N, C-alpha and C positions, 0 to 999 in steps of 0.2 A: 032050623031056627038057630042053632048054635053057630052055624057058618056065617051068620049075619054079624055076630059079635067078634069074630076073628078077623084080624087084619092080615093081609097077605104080606109075606116077607117081614115078619116081626124081627126087630133087631134087639140084641142084648147078649149078655153072657150067661152061660149055663152054670149051674152050681159046681160042676166038676172043674170048669175053667177057673172059677174063683178060688176053689180049694187048692189048685195047683199053684196059683200065684201066691197065696198065703203061705204055702209050704216053702216056696222058693225064698220069700222074704224071711221066713224063720231060719232057714239054712244060712243065708247071708248074715243075719244078725248073730247067729251062733259063731260065725267065723270072725266077725268084726269086733265084738265086745271084748274078747281077751286081748286083741291087738290094741284096742283103745286103752285098756288098763296098763299095758306095757308102755305105751307112749306117755301116759300120765306119770308113771313111775320115773321114766327117764327125765321128764321135765322137772319133777320134784328134786331128783338127785342133782340135776344141773344147777338148780337154784341153791342147793346146799353148798355145792362147790363154789359157786359165785359168791355166796355170803362169806365163805371161809377166806377166799382170796381178797375180798373187800375188807374184811376184818384184819387180815395180815397187812394190807396196805395202810389202813388206819393206824395199826400198831407201829408200823415202821415210821410213819409220820410223827407219832408221839415220841418214839425213841430218838428221833433226830433232834427234837427240842429238849428232851429229858433223858439223857443217856443212862442215868442211874435210877430211873423211875420204874414203877411196876404197873402193868396194864390191867385195867378192870373193864368190865363191859360199859360202865358209865363213861370212862375216859375214851373208849372207842367211839361212843356216840358223839362226844364233843369233837372228835377228829374226823367226822364225816361218815361213820359207819351207821347204816340203817338196815336192820335185819329184815328178812322175809318172814311173813306169817307162816307158822308151821315148821320153821327151821330153828333148832335149838343150838346155841353157840355156847361152848364151855371153854374157859381158859384154864389150862392145867398149870402152866408156869408163865408168868408174865414179865420176865426180865430178859433183856437181850443177852446177858451173860450165861443164862441157863437155857439156851435153845428154846425159844418161844414155841409153845405147844398149845394149839387151839384145836378143838374138835367141833365139827358141825354135823348134826343129824337131821335128816329130812324125815319128820314124823308123819308127814302126809302120805308118803309112799306106802304101798301095801307091805313091802319088806324094807324096813328102815335100814339105811346104810350109814355107817360112821366114817367120816373123812377127817384126816388130820393134816396139819401143816407144820413144817419144822422151821428152824431159824433161817434156812436158805430160801424158804417160800415154796418148797416142794410139797404138793398135795398128794397124799397117799390114800387109797381107798381102804 
């Protein structure tokens, strides 16, 4: 009587096959997630460097028009600088005579990195 309910050549996956597939997916995820975090950090740090370079360019434009002036974050904004969310920009000295020093920190990265730019436009990590 039970043979009536059984179909010949039933198709499907066994529990063991499904468990093996889940284990493989777990192993691949364990490898990929740390790499993804590293990629994100590199992207955040690149945006911090880009913000620093853009701020330096805006400061140079300001100093061209006002050689004796002092740069503030508000003046950078009026000269075209628009910062990225999560990146903190600090101006240490804002006159061209005292070697312009700005610092940019990517706070979104897992390990924040501080970048600085000098009067020549060189960015140092």
